[in-house]
BAVEX-201213 format. One record per residue (C-alpha): residue number from 1; x, z, y; residue in one letter. Coordinates in nm, 4 decimals. Each point is the difference from the previous one (the first is absolute). Example, Ala and Ser with C-alpha at 12.3 -4.5 7.8 and 13.67 -1.06 7.14 Angstrom:
<recs>
{1; {1.2300; 0.7800; -0.4500}; 'A'}
{2; {0.1370; -0.0660; 0.3440}; 'S'}
</recs>
This chain:
<recs>
{1; {-6.7196; -0.7361; 3.9282}; 'X'}
{2; {-0.1492; -0.3387; 0.0499}; 'X'}
{3; {-0.3392; -0.1196; -0.1183}; 'X'}
{4; {-0.0767; -0.3710; 0.0109}; 'X'}
{5; {-0.3723; 0.0699; -0.1205}; 'X'}
{6; {-0.3278; 0.2030; 0.0758}; 'X'}
{7; {-0.0504; -0.0166; -0.3067}; 'X'}
{8; {0.2698; 0.2476; -0.1621}; 'X'}
{9; {0.0309; 0.3629; 0.1779}; 'X'}
{10; {0.3054; 0.1313; -0.2258}; 'X'}
{11; {0.2189; -0.0738; 0.2493}; 'X'}
{12; {-0.1629; 0.1821; 0.2724}; 'X'}
{13; {-0.0220; 0.3275; -0.2238}; 'X'}
{14; {0.3511; 0.0044; -0.0759}; 'X'}
{15; {0.1000; -0.0764; 0.3411}; 'X'}
{16; {-0.1841; 0.3043; 0.1199}; 'X'}
{17; {0.1037; 0.1978; -0.2793}; 'X'}
{18; {0.3953; -0.0784; 0.0726}; 'X'}
{19; {-0.0746; 0.0212; 0.3373}; 'X'}
{20; {0.1645; -0.2956; 0.0742}; 'X'}
{21; {-0.1391; -0.3492; 0.1940}; 'X'}
{22; {-0.2825; -0.1651; -0.1452}; 'X'}
{23; {-0.1052; -0.3562; 0.1366}; 'X'}
{24; {-0.3117; -0.2071; -0.1034}; 'X'}
{25; {0.0651; -0.4088; 0.0299}; 'X'}
{26; {-0.3985; -0.0454; -0.0299}; 'X'}
{27; {-0.0323; -0.3894; -0.0847}; 'X'}
{28; {-0.3900; 0.0121; -0.1046}; 'X'}
{29; {-0.3348; 0.0765; 0.2401}; 'X'}
{30; {-0.1437; 0.2899; -0.1044}; 'X'}
{31; {-0.3301; -0.0487; 0.2400}; 'X'}
{32; {-0.1330; -0.3342; -0.2493}; 'X'}
{33; {0.1982; 0.0081; -0.2808}; 'X'}
{34; {0.0896; 0.4025; -0.0922}; 'X'}
{35; {-0.3451; 0.1760; 0.1163}; 'X'}
{36; {0.0608; 0.2502; -0.2499}; 'X'}
{37; {0.2276; 0.2084; 0.2507}; 'X'}
{38; {-0.2575; 0.0488; 0.2474}; 'X'}
{39; {-0.1585; 0.2257; -0.2746}; 'X'}
{40; {0.2840; 0.1107; -0.0865}; 'X'}
{41; {0.1157; 0.1392; 0.2869}; 'X'}
{42; {-0.3529; 0.1355; 0.0514}; 'X'}
{43; {0.0941; 0.2090; -0.2978}; 'X'}
{44; {0.3448; 0.1250; 0.1021}; 'X'}
{45; {-0.0062; 0.0696; 0.3699}; 'X'}
</recs>
């Protein structure tokens, strides 16, 4: 499974459920454009 953005996580979940590889091709810059990821990581990790 290949995900072409950081905004969609369903590919990662589907790959984990089927025990197959998942590859992220992230084109965004999460440090500035998507700062909410840092807050998500604090909650889940």
